[in-house]
Kinemage of the C-alpha trace (Angstrom):
@kinemage 1
@onewidth
@group {chain A} dominant
@subgroup {mainchain}
@vectorlist {calphas} color= white
{ca met a 1} P -9.274 7.710 -16.527
{ca thr a 2} L -6.988 9.957 -18.198
{ca arg a 3} L -3.957 7.127 -17.831
{ca ala a 4} L -0.313 7.083 -17.908
{ca gly a 5} L 1.697 7.760 -20.921
{ca arg a 6} L 3.869 5.393 -22.311
{ca asn a 7} L 6.796 6.718 -20.572
{ca ala a 8} L 5.593 7.977 -17.931
{ca pro a 9} L 6.203 6.145 -14.981
{ca cys a 10} L 3.796 3.026 -13.975
{ca pro a 11} L 0.861 3.670 -11.673
{ca cys a 12} L 2.258 0.406 -10.186
{ca gly a 13} L 5.281 2.166 -8.678
{ca ser a 14} L 8.214 -0.136 -9.749
{ca gly a 15} L 10.024 3.536 -11.090
{ca lys a 16} L 10.124 1.449 -14.374
{ca lys a 17} L 8.329 3.317 -17.663
{ca tyr a 18} L 5.138 2.485 -18.304
{ca lys a 19} L 5.538 0.929 -21.644
{ca his a 20} L 8.119 -1.829 -19.865
{ca cys a 21} L 5.931 -2.447 -16.927
{ca cys a 22} L 2.290 -2.690 -17.028
{ca leu a 23} L 1.367 -1.747 -20.367
{ca ala a 24} L 1.132 -4.376 -22.100
{ca ser a 25} L -0.962 -6.308 -18.955
{ca asp a 26} L -3.399 -3.318 -18.922
{ca val a 27} L -4.977 -4.141 -22.127
{ca thr a 28} L -6.549 -6.904 -20.988
{ca pro a 29} L -8.405 -5.873 -18.260
{ca gln a 30} L -9.893 -3.253 -20.525
{ca leu a 31} L -11.563 -6.337 -22.481
{ca leu a 32} L -13.317 -7.003 -19.105
{ca leu a 33} L -14.767 -3.736 -18.627
{ca asp a 34} L -18.353 -2.456 -19.742
{ca pro a 35} L -18.970 -1.638 -23.035
{ca arg a 36} L -19.711 1.550 -22.329
{ca val a 37} L -16.970 2.231 -19.616
{ca arg a 38} L -14.670 1.543 -22.643
{ca gln a 39} L -16.582 4.104 -24.457
{ca cys a 40} L -15.658 6.467 -22.278
{ca ile a 41} L -12.309 5.730 -21.951
{ca glu a 42} L -11.711 6.275 -25.731
{ca thr a 43} L -13.729 9.731 -25.434
{ca asp a 44} L -11.733 11.133 -22.655
{ca gln a 45} L -8.588 9.911 -24.904
{ca arg a 46} L -9.594 11.667 -28.102
{ca met a 47} L -10.823 14.761 -26.471
{ca thr a 48} L -7.947 15.603 -23.756
{ca ser a 49} L -5.803 15.611 -27.099
{ca glu a 50} L -8.025 17.749 -28.806
{ca leu a 51} L -8.757 20.120 -26.127
{ca val a 52} L -4.733 20.805 -25.729
{ca arg a 53} L -4.010 21.147 -29.196
{ca phe a 54} L -7.122 24.143 -29.176
{ca ala a 55} L -5.538 25.427 -25.924
{ca ala a 56} L -1.743 25.748 -27.558
{ca gln a 57} L -3.719 27.366 -30.329
{ca arg a 58} L -5.740 29.770 -28.511
{ca phe a 59} L -2.801 30.917 -25.887
{ca gly a 60} L 0.680 29.550 -28.199
{ca glu a 61} L 2.978 26.908 -27.937
{ca asp a 62} L 4.043 27.604 -24.302
{ca trp a 63} L 0.645 27.301 -23.383
{ca leu a 64} L 1.407 23.881 -21.314
{ca gly a 65} L 4.525 24.856 -19.722
{ca asp a 66} L 3.136 28.541 -18.310
{ca ala a 67} L 0.691 26.269 -16.654
{ca leu a 68} L 2.946 23.476 -15.297
{ca glu a 69} L 5.398 26.513 -14.106
{ca glu a 70} L 1.931 27.620 -12.081
{ca phe a 71} L 0.778 24.216 -11.100
{ca leu a 72} L 4.411 22.931 -9.601
{ca pro a 73} L 5.929 24.801 -6.570
{ca gly a 74} L 9.324 25.890 -8.208
{ca ala a 75} L 12.156 25.661 -10.498
{ca gly a 76} L 12.869 22.022 -10.182
{ca gln a 77} L 10.410 20.801 -7.518
{ca gly a 78} L 8.196 18.411 -8.923
{ca asp a 79} L 8.402 15.698 -11.939
{ca pro a 80} L 6.371 16.618 -15.145
{ca glu a 81} L 5.787 13.101 -15.768
{ca met a 82} L 4.641 12.058 -12.595
{ca glu a 83} L 2.451 15.004 -12.257
{ca ser a 84} L 0.944 15.193 -14.897
{ca pro a 85} L -2.123 12.942 -14.656
{ca ile a 86} L -3.257 15.336 -12.481
{ca phe a 87} L -2.118 18.195 -13.926
{ca val a 88} L -3.542 17.979 -17.654
{ca pro a 89} L -7.004 17.779 -15.787
{ca trp a 90} L -6.394 20.895 -14.227
{ca ala a 91} L -5.368 22.806 -16.665
{ca leu a 92} L -7.892 21.786 -18.708
{ca phe a 93} L -10.953 21.763 -16.606
{ca his a 94} L -10.154 24.215 -13.495
{ca asp a 95} L -7.900 26.330 -14.192
{ca arg a 96} L -8.916 29.980 -15.650
{ca pro a 97} L -5.790 31.923 -17.842
{ca glu a 98} L -9.102 34.167 -19.549
{ca gly a 99} L -11.678 33.702 -17.058
{ca ser a 100} L -12.833 30.776 -18.786
{ca thr a 101} L -11.248 26.657 -18.270
{ca val a 102} L -9.842 25.364 -21.718
{ca ala a 103} L -13.037 23.117 -21.732
{ca glu a 104} L -15.854 25.958 -21.373
{ca leu a 105} L -13.912 27.678 -24.406
{ca tyr a 106} L -14.050 24.898 -26.823
{ca phe a 107} L -17.359 23.683 -26.251
{ca glu a 108} L -18.411 27.575 -26.805
{ca lys a 109} L -17.803 27.601 -30.152
{ca pro a 110} L -16.216 24.040 -30.579
{ca pro a 111} L -14.096 23.946 -33.945
{ca arg a 112} L -16.410 21.283 -35.233
{ca pro a 113} L -20.141 19.365 -34.926
{ca ile a 114} L -20.523 17.534 -31.264
{ca gly a 115} L -22.208 14.281 -30.195
{ca pro a 116} L -23.971 13.518 -27.452
{ca ala a 117} L -20.650 11.282 -25.903
{ca glu a 118} L -18.915 14.569 -26.593
{ca arg a 119} L -21.032 16.855 -24.095
{ca glu a 120} L -21.797 14.379 -21.523
{ca trp a 121} L -17.663 13.315 -21.545
{ca ser a 122} L -17.985 17.305 -20.781
{ca asp a 123} L -20.470 17.976 -18.165
{ca ala a 124} L -18.588 14.757 -15.827
{ca glu a 125} L -15.357 15.854 -15.843
{ca arg a 126} L -16.424 19.480 -15.207
{ca lys a 127} L -18.030 18.230 -12.049
{ca ala a 128} L -15.194 16.096 -11.068
{ca trp a 129} L -12.592 17.049 -7.811
{ca leu a 130} L -9.320 16.280 -6.830
{ca ser a 131} L -9.174 14.778 -3.579
{ca val a 132} L -7.939 12.698 -1.075
{ca trp a 133} L -9.639 9.083 -1.685
{ca glu a 134} L -9.343 5.945 0.487
{ca met a 135} L -10.060 2.341 -1.728
{ca thr a 136} L -11.799 1.440 1.118
{ca arg a 137} L -12.470 -2.425 -0.567
{ca val a 138} L -10.966 -3.523 -3.678
{ca glu a 139} L -12.416 -6.049 -5.826
{ca arg a 140} L -9.785 -8.027 -7.867
{ca asp a 141} L -10.736 -7.441 -11.604
{ca arg a 142} L -14.687 -5.441 -10.921
{ca gly a 143} L -13.587 -2.514 -9.289
{ca ile a 144} L -12.807 -0.471 -6.391
{ca his a 145} L -14.768 0.961 -3.261
{ca ala a 146} L -13.390 4.710 -2.421
{ca thr a 147} L -14.584 7.060 -0.039
{ca asp a 148} L -13.395 11.011 0.124
{ca leu a 149} L -11.640 11.735 2.745
{ca leu a 150} L -12.363 15.094 2.881
{ca thr a 151} L -15.917 15.300 1.649
{ca gly a 152} L -17.871 12.056 2.762
{ca glu a 153} L -18.454 11.134 -0.904
{ca arg a 154} L -18.253 7.157 -1.623
{ca arg a 155} L -18.381 6.082 -4.810
{ca phe a 156} L -18.009 2.684 -6.530
{ca val a 157} L -15.150 3.235 -9.425
{ca ser a 158} L -15.170 0.790 -12.677
{ca glu a 159} L -12.044 0.394 -12.536
{ca ile a 160} L -10.375 -3.167 -13.621
{ca ser a 161} L -7.053 -1.903 -13.934
{ca ala a 162} L -6.027 -0.531 -11.027
{ca thr a 163} L -7.472 -3.400 -9.350
{ca arg a 164} L -4.467 -5.520 -9.810
{ca thr a 165} L -2.032 -3.034 -8.160
{ca leu a 166} L -3.946 -1.311 -5.653
{ca val a 167} L -5.114 -2.596 -2.490
{ca asp a 168} L -7.610 -1.842 0.313
{ca arg a 169} L -6.714 1.127 2.396
{ca asp a 170} L -4.466 2.695 0.091
{ca cys a 171} L -5.346 6.160 -0.618
{ca val a 172} L -5.161 7.524 -3.818
{ca leu a 173} L -4.991 11.100 -4.607
{ca cys a 174} L -7.145 11.491 -8.080
{ca arg a 175} L -10.141 12.608 -9.535
{ca ile a 176} L -13.221 10.182 -9.480
{ca val a 177} L -15.526 11.056 -12.264
{ca asp a 178} L -19.603 10.472 -13.025
{ca tyr a 179} L -21.275 9.294 -15.589
{ca pro a 180} L -25.138 8.064 -15.443
{ca gly a 181} L -24.491 4.429 -13.961
{ca phe a 182} L -21.031 4.103 -13.258
{ca ser a 183} L -17.914 6.554 -12.289
{ca val a 184} L -14.339 6.135 -13.365
{ca phe a 185} L -10.306 7.558 -12.491
{ca ser a 186} L -10.212 10.769 -14.712
{ca gly a 187} L -6.649 12.042 -13.139
{ca val a 188} L -4.805 10.131 -10.490
{ca tyr a 189} L -1.171 10.946 -9.103
{ca pro a 190} L 0.739 7.604 -9.539
{ca arg a 191} L 1.870 6.554 -6.587
{ca pro a 192} L -0.737 6.115 -3.261
{ca leu a 193} L -0.171 7.259 0.115
{ca pro a 194} L -0.777 4.322 3.957
{ca pro a 195} L -3.693 5.571 6.042
{ca arg a 196} L -1.834 8.023 8.200
{ca glu a 197} L 0.269 9.606 5.611
{ca ala a 198} L -3.213 10.244 3.621
{ca asp a 199} L -4.452 11.651 7.174
{ca glu a 200} L -2.180 13.969 7.654
{ca val a 201} L -2.508 15.735 3.927
{ca val a 202} L -6.396 15.501 5.016
{ca gln a 203} L -5.512 16.941 8.154
{ca his a 204} L -3.366 19.841 6.931
{ca val a 205} L -6.937 20.917 4.070
{ca arg a 206} L -9.157 20.540 7.049
{ca met a 207} L -7.104 23.573 8.295
{ca leu a 208} L -6.209 25.878 5.398
{ca leu a 209} L -9.970 25.155 5.032
{ca gly a 210} L -11.779 25.898 8.803
{ca arg a 211} L -13.361 22.290 8.267
{ca ser a 212} L -11.941 20.269 11.019
{ca val a 213} L -14.456 17.730 11.468
{ca lys a 214} L -17.425 18.422 9.263
{ca pro a 215} L -17.208 17.503 5.686
{ca val a 216} L -15.571 19.588 2.760
{ca pro a 217} L -17.890 20.745 0.763
{ca leu a 218} L -17.101 20.444 -3.509
{ca glu a 219} L -17.162 23.947 -3.514
{ca ser a 220} L -13.158 24.131 -2.083
{ca leu a 221} L -12.084 21.751 -3.756
{ca trp a 222} L -13.526 22.773 -7.134
{ca lys a 223} L -11.342 25.749 -6.928
{ca ala a 224} L -8.508 25.785 -9.482
{ca glu a 225} L -6.069 27.093 -6.646
{ca met a 226} L -6.929 23.919 -4.395
{ca met a 227} L -5.328 20.836 -6.576
{ca pro a 228} L -1.651 22.793 -6.612
{ca val a 229} L -1.518 22.862 -2.855
{ca leu a 230} L -3.451 19.078 -2.441
{ca ala a 231} L -0.494 18.043 -4.827
{ca asp a 232} L 2.262 19.552 -3.312
{ca leu a 233} L 0.861 18.329 0.111
{ca trp a 234} L 0.950 14.698 -1.106
{ca arg a 235} L 4.790 15.043 -2.871
{ca asp a 236} L 6.276 15.916 0.746
{ca ala a 237} L 4.344 13.295 1.917
{ca leu a 238} L 6.015 10.456 -0.162
{ca glu a 239} L 9.378 12.413 -0.270
{ca glu a 240} L 9.519 11.293 3.480
{ca ile a 241} L 8.412 8.538 2.990
{ca asp a 242} L 11.162 7.800 0.846
{ca ser a 243} L 13.644 9.624 2.796
{ca gly a 244} L 13.037 7.186 5.907
{ca ser a 245} L 12.317 9.334 8.353
{ca arg a 246} L 9.232 7.706 9.297
{ca leu a 247} L 10.758 4.483 9.842
{ca pro a 248} L 11.182 3.123 13.654
{ca lys a 249} L 14.981 3.634 14.177
{ca gln a 250} L 15.578 0.152 15.495
{ca leu a 251} L 12.730 -3.285 15.347
{ca ala a 252} L 13.377 -5.942 18.109
{ca asn a 253} L 12.134 -9.343 19.347
{ca thr a 254} L 10.460 -10.073 21.959
{ca asp a 255} L 12.962 -10.243 23.799
{ca gly a 256} L 14.486 -6.556 22.973
{ca asp a 257} L 17.279 -8.136 20.958
{ca pro a 258} L 17.821 -5.693 17.891
{ca leu a 259} L 16.337 -7.649 15.099
{ca leu a 260} L 18.136 -9.198 12.257
{ca leu a 261} L 17.326 -12.084 10.204
{ca thr a 262} L 20.216 -14.326 10.505
{ca thr a 263} L 20.404 -17.830 8.641
{ca asp a 264} L 23.593 -19.724 9.918
{ca thr a 265} L 23.880 -23.588 7.344
{ca tyr a 266} L 26.396 -26.458 7.878
{ca ser a 267} L 27.089 -29.165 5.610
{ca phe a 268} L 27.179 -32.758 6.282
{ca asp a 269} L 27.656 -36.148 5.160
{ca pro a 270} L 24.440 -37.572 4.261
{ca thr a 271} L 24.889 -40.377 6.288
{ca ala a 272} L 24.474 -38.642 9.491
{ca arg a 273} L 21.160 -36.752 8.344
{ca glu a 274} L 19.211 -38.893 10.912
{ca pro a 275} L 21.702 -39.287 13.206
{ca val a 276} L 21.339 -35.403 13.454
{ca ile a 277} L 17.641 -34.991 13.349
{ca ala a 278} L 17.332 -37.168 16.675
{ca arg a 279} L 20.289 -35.312 18.409
{ca ile a 280} L 18.755 -31.671 17.931
{ca ser a 281} L 14.833 -32.734 18.256
{ca ala a 282} L 15.835 -34.325 21.529
{ca leu a 283} L 16.951 -30.379 22.637
{ca glu a 284} L 14.809 -29.165 25.387
{ca gly a 285} L 12.438 -26.954 23.490
{ca ala a 286} L 12.520 -28.131 20.105
{ca asp a 287} L 9.322 -29.208 18.253
{ca leu a 288} L 9.930 -32.031 16.039
{ca gly a 289} L 7.290 -30.735 12.678
{ca arg a 290} L 6.632 -32.486 9.349
{ca thr a 291} L 9.082 -33.376 6.838
{ca glu a 292} L 7.739 -32.229 3.297
{ca glu a 293} L 9.983 -32.801 -0.076
{ca gly a 294} L 13.095 -34.199 2.020
{ca cys a 295} L 13.455 -31.659 4.449
{ca thr a 296} L 12.376 -31.637 7.916
{ca ser a 297} L 11.673 -28.758 10.271
{ca ile a 298} L 12.214 -28.413 14.167
{ca gln a 299} L 11.433 -25.119 15.762
{ca phe a 300} L 12.585 -23.891 19.202
{ca leu a 301} L 10.261 -22.666 21.841
{ca lys a 302} L 10.453 -21.480 25.008
{ca gln a 303} L 7.907 -20.906 27.443
{ca gly a 304} L 6.015 -17.692 27.539
{ca asn a 305} L 7.348 -14.395 26.398
{ca pro a 306} L 8.779 -11.272 27.729
{ca met a 307} L 6.029 -9.034 26.228
{ca his a 308} L 2.855 -10.706 25.458
{ca ala a 309} L 1.478 -12.469 28.918
{ca ser a 310} L -1.167 -14.827 27.044
{ca trp a 311} L 1.351 -16.558 25.675
{ca asp a 312} L 2.218 -20.382 26.235
{ca asn a 313} L 5.396 -19.985 24.190
{ca thr a 314} L 7.634 -18.016 21.717
{ca val a 315} L 9.860 -19.650 18.766
{ca ile a 316} L 12.833 -18.658 19.045
{ca gly a 317} L 14.404 -20.549 15.849
{ca val a 318} L 13.817 -23.435 13.316
{ca ala a 319} L 16.266 -26.121 12.107
{ca arg a 320} L 15.602 -26.789 8.414
{ca val a 321} L 17.571 -30.840 7.833
{ca ala a 322} L 17.820 -31.607 4.156
{ca ala a 323} L 19.780 -34.312 2.608
{ca asp a 324} L 23.062 -33.140 3.531
{ca arg a 325} L 22.666 -29.698 4.831
{ca leu a 326} L 21.379 -27.885 8.270
{ca thr a 327} L 19.754 -24.482 8.408
{ca leu a 328} L 18.847 -22.850 11.556
{ca glu a 329} L 17.151 -19.121 11.087
{ca thr a 330} L 16.613 -16.877 13.849
{ca asn a 331} L 15.958 -13.273 14.294
{ca ser a 332} L 18.729 -11.658 16.146
{ca leu a 333} L 22.057 -12.328 16.948
{ca lys a 334} L 21.588 -13.189 20.299
{ca arg a 335} L 19.437 -15.990 19.382
{ca ala a 336} L 21.299 -16.690 16.506
{ca asp a 337} L 24.706 -17.627 18.553
{ca asp a 338} L 22.881 -19.409 21.601
{ca leu a 339} L 20.641 -21.935 19.245
{ca arg a 340} L 24.387 -22.837 17.442
{ca ala a 341} L 25.800 -23.303 20.457
{ca arg a 342} L 23.065 -25.831 21.447
{ca val a 343} L 22.961 -27.432 18.540
{ca thr a 344} L 26.972 -28.196 17.608
{ca gly a 345} L 27.248 -28.423 21.183
{ca val a 346} L 25.155 -32.498 20.539
{ca cys a 347} L 26.178 -32.834 16.536
{ca pro a 348} L 30.091 -31.826 16.255
{ca glu a 349} L 30.099 -33.490 12.854
{ca leu a 350} L 28.585 -30.298 11.954
{ca gly a 351} L 31.454 -28.157 12.384
{ca ala a 352} L 32.123 -24.773 14.871
{ca ser a 353} L 31.985 -22.508 11.615
{ca pro a 354} L 28.823 -22.114 9.369
{ca leu a 355} L 28.135 -19.848 6.479
{ca arg a 356} L 26.079 -17.214 8.135
{ca lys a 357} L 23.598 -14.837 6.200
{ca his a 358} L 22.069 -11.950 7.407
{ca gln a 359} L 19.194 -10.071 6.457
{ca asp a 360} L 18.308 -6.839 8.099
{ca pro a 361} L 14.285 -5.599 8.245
{ca met a 362} L 14.807 -2.143 8.101
{ca ala a 363} L 16.705 -2.250 4.915
{ca met a 364} L 13.583 -4.253 3.742
{ca leu a 365} L 10.853 -2.132 5.464
{ca lys a 366} L 12.643 0.450 3.672
{ca asp a 367} L 12.569 -0.892 0.482
{ca arg a 368} L 8.677 -1.813 0.947
{ca ser a 369} L 7.245 1.361 1.636
{ca leu a 370} L 9.373 2.846 -1.581
{ca gly a 371} L 6.238 1.166 -3.313
{ca pro a 372} L 2.582 -0.637 -3.606
{ca gln a 373} L 2.045 -4.174 -3.148
{ca glu a 374} L 5.379 -6.426 -2.569
{ca ala a 375} L 5.852 -8.288 -5.987
{ca gly a 376} L 5.713 -11.957 -6.476
{ca ser a 377} L 3.349 -12.160 -2.799
{ca glu a 378} L 1.193 -14.269 -5.203
{ca lys a 379} L 4.023 -16.570 -6.205
{ca arg a 380} L 5.127 -16.389 -2.016
{ca ala a 381} L 1.317 -17.679 -1.172
{ca arg a 382} L 1.714 -20.930 -3.171
{ca glu a 383} L 5.244 -21.681 -1.538
{ca thr a 384} L 4.732 -21.528 2.088
{ca pro a 385} L 2.767 -24.725 3.573
{ca pro a 386} L -1.139 -24.215 4.141
{ca glu a 387} L -0.379 -25.707 7.597
{ca leu a 388} L 2.285 -22.501 8.190
{ca gln a 389} L -0.166 -19.991 6.711
{ca glu a 390} L -2.801 -20.924 9.551
{ca val a 391} L -0.051 -20.741 12.473
{ca leu a 392} L 0.968 -16.906 10.765
{ca arg a 393} L -2.660 -16.441 11.117
{ca glu a 394} L -3.634 -17.751 14.818
{ca phe a 395} L -0.229 -15.992 15.493
{ca lys a 396} L -1.577 -12.538 14.723
{ca arg a 397} L -4.545 -13.503 15.814
{ca arg a 398} L -3.276 -13.809 19.641
{ca glu a 399} L -1.477 -10.556 19.146
{ca tyr a 400} L -3.875 -8.717 18.659
{ca gln a 401} L -6.277 -9.814 21.343
{ca asp a 402} L -2.619 -8.453 23.412
{ca trp a 403} L -3.401 -5.307 21.609
{ca leu a 404} L -7.185 -4.947 22.529
{ca asp a 405} L -5.636 -4.481 26.330
{ca ser a 406} L -2.018 -3.697 25.528
{ca glu a 407} L -2.175 0.592 26.290
{ca ile a 408} L -1.260 2.194 23.134
{ca pro a 409} L 0.741 5.572 23.202
{ca ala a 410} L -1.050 6.966 19.684
{ca leu a 411} L -3.909 6.781 21.553
{ca gly a 412} L -2.636 8.444 24.314
{ca gly a 413} L -1.734 5.583 26.588
{ca leu a 414} L -5.654 4.211 26.280
{ca thr a 415} L -6.073 0.392 25.330
{ca pro a 416} L -7.952 0.101 22.110
{ca arg a 417} L -11.026 -1.286 23.812
{ca ala a 418} L -10.946 2.151 26.129
{ca ala a 419} L -10.527 4.802 23.185
{ca ala a 420} L -13.649 2.857 21.552
{ca lys a 421} L -15.759 3.911 24.356
{ca arg a 422} L -14.511 7.411 24.140
{ca val a 423} L -16.090 9.711 21.589
{ca arg a 424} L -13.021 11.945 21.029
{ca ser a 425} L -10.380 8.837 20.479
{ca arg a 426} L -12.667 6.712 18.239
{ca ser a 427} L -11.331 8.749 15.417
{ca lys a 428} L -7.224 7.792 16.381
{ca leu a 429} L -8.496 4.473 17.070
{ca asp a 430} L -9.810 3.956 13.187
{ca leu a 431} L -7.135 5.526 11.702
{ca leu a 432} L -4.989 2.347 13.982
{ca leu a 433} L -7.402 0.277 12.475
{ca arg a 434} L -7.227 1.328 8.855
{ca glu a 435} L -3.321 0.819 9.401
{ca ile a 436} L -3.529 -2.743 10.663
{ca glu a 437} L -6.198 -3.398 7.315
{ca his a 438} L -3.964 -1.716 4.882
{ca gly a 439} L -1.012 -3.883 5.856
{ca glu a 440} L -2.572 -7.164 5.901
{ca ala a 441} L -4.182 -6.037 2.161
{ca arg a 442} L -0.345 -6.034 1.108
{ca leu a 443} L 0.259 -9.557 2.086
{ca pro a 444} L -0.537 -12.590 0.330
{ca glu a 445} L -4.787 -13.934 1.212
{ca ala a 446} L -3.892 -16.716 2.825
{ca glu a 447} L -1.590 -15.037 5.327
{ca arg a 448} L -3.960 -12.447 6.179
{ca phe a 449} L -5.712 -11.742 9.448
{ca ser a 450} L -9.285 -9.969 9.476
{ca val a 451} L -9.608 -6.914 11.226
{ca ala a 452} L -13.138 -7.161 11.384
{ca glu a 453} L -12.465 -9.637 14.287
{ca leu a 454} L -11.692 -6.616 16.030
{ca arg a 455} L -13.658 -4.015 14.583
{ca arg a 456} L -16.577 -6.143 15.876
{ca glu a 457} L -15.177 -6.735 19.737
{ca leu a 458} L -14.464 -2.545 18.955
{ca gly a 459} L -17.812 -1.743 17.949
{ca leu a 460} L -16.109 -0.257 15.318
{ca glu a 461} L -17.731 -2.017 12.561
{ca ala a 462} L -16.501 -0.217 8.720
């Protein structure tokens, strides 16, 4: 429930300050909250400021800085503004500078009369703990179903703003505070992790606590010394993602060619448009599509697929013919050169020197790994024709059907169907499915594949 400061990094992961990013949009979502939750947020903001002032008066003006040095791993490591959402609750409710927490000292002899709302807030905060929570289902403008991957605890979190930045299977380092009838976030690290990276943090903590399988007891996570350890592991995982060391060295298409999104653009006299369409669509493997808003699409197919035996054909490129322009879109240099030769061979008026542009999927993948949900995905969904969205879903449906019977290195060479039948492999298989769900959740809704279909076939329904 502790919210980002105006000058802190925005929780959405954009890299901008909160005041220049989501502050304005966060105002409206709060109006959707239950009045009890809004009152809780107001109490939290007021009492947090009051406890910080109380601690500074009791322990001196250097108290917060000294506590931060204890929380962060060492000089020059960690960003105080980035850490503050989880550091401040730790300093107030978990650290014990005089054998008691700041909150315990304050409420022992409060400097002013304390009402029921403040008492309830203090009791709720005192029982909360920092852990790795997976967002199992995000309901836009309503709340989030979350599971603690260490203790196994489950909660429905009454948080509106987060439903606009988090997606299913995002993993978040945070505290969740329970009130009678509802739960809220109270201290959230500004950047989430994907399922696999979060699982590595979880396994590391389990190893430290000697709980490889059984749920971690709450008493272990209430300890003040555990929160800096969790924050340190989380920070390390994010740094590894940002360095790009987790990305594959090379991406390839199903022919094994290095992946490079390539677009060749030609200009021609508008009177040549119909002859160009006729000649290109007559080429072997050409599949004439629809004409929308003056642009005709032609797919180029070849029979079968070297990687997926069940595929009848493979799309090797797309031609788009506008009023006076032709673009050829492929995903490798080899396919681009082959398609260009075929098209210019029947359309001499195009010439042999198109304007060629490239997009490196590795760079795009790295950029996407640095932040949460892809910006503008809803706009992209509106721009993608419905029939193409269905093609994308069907493509993935076929691909995942093949995946069920493919030998997967992460499963020790087992197929997902075989792994589902072995107790020791089911947790690895579940993690793979959560990764797929996380990737799909980051796409526009119209383009998502329902991983529930795979779970039903494997008997691993969530």
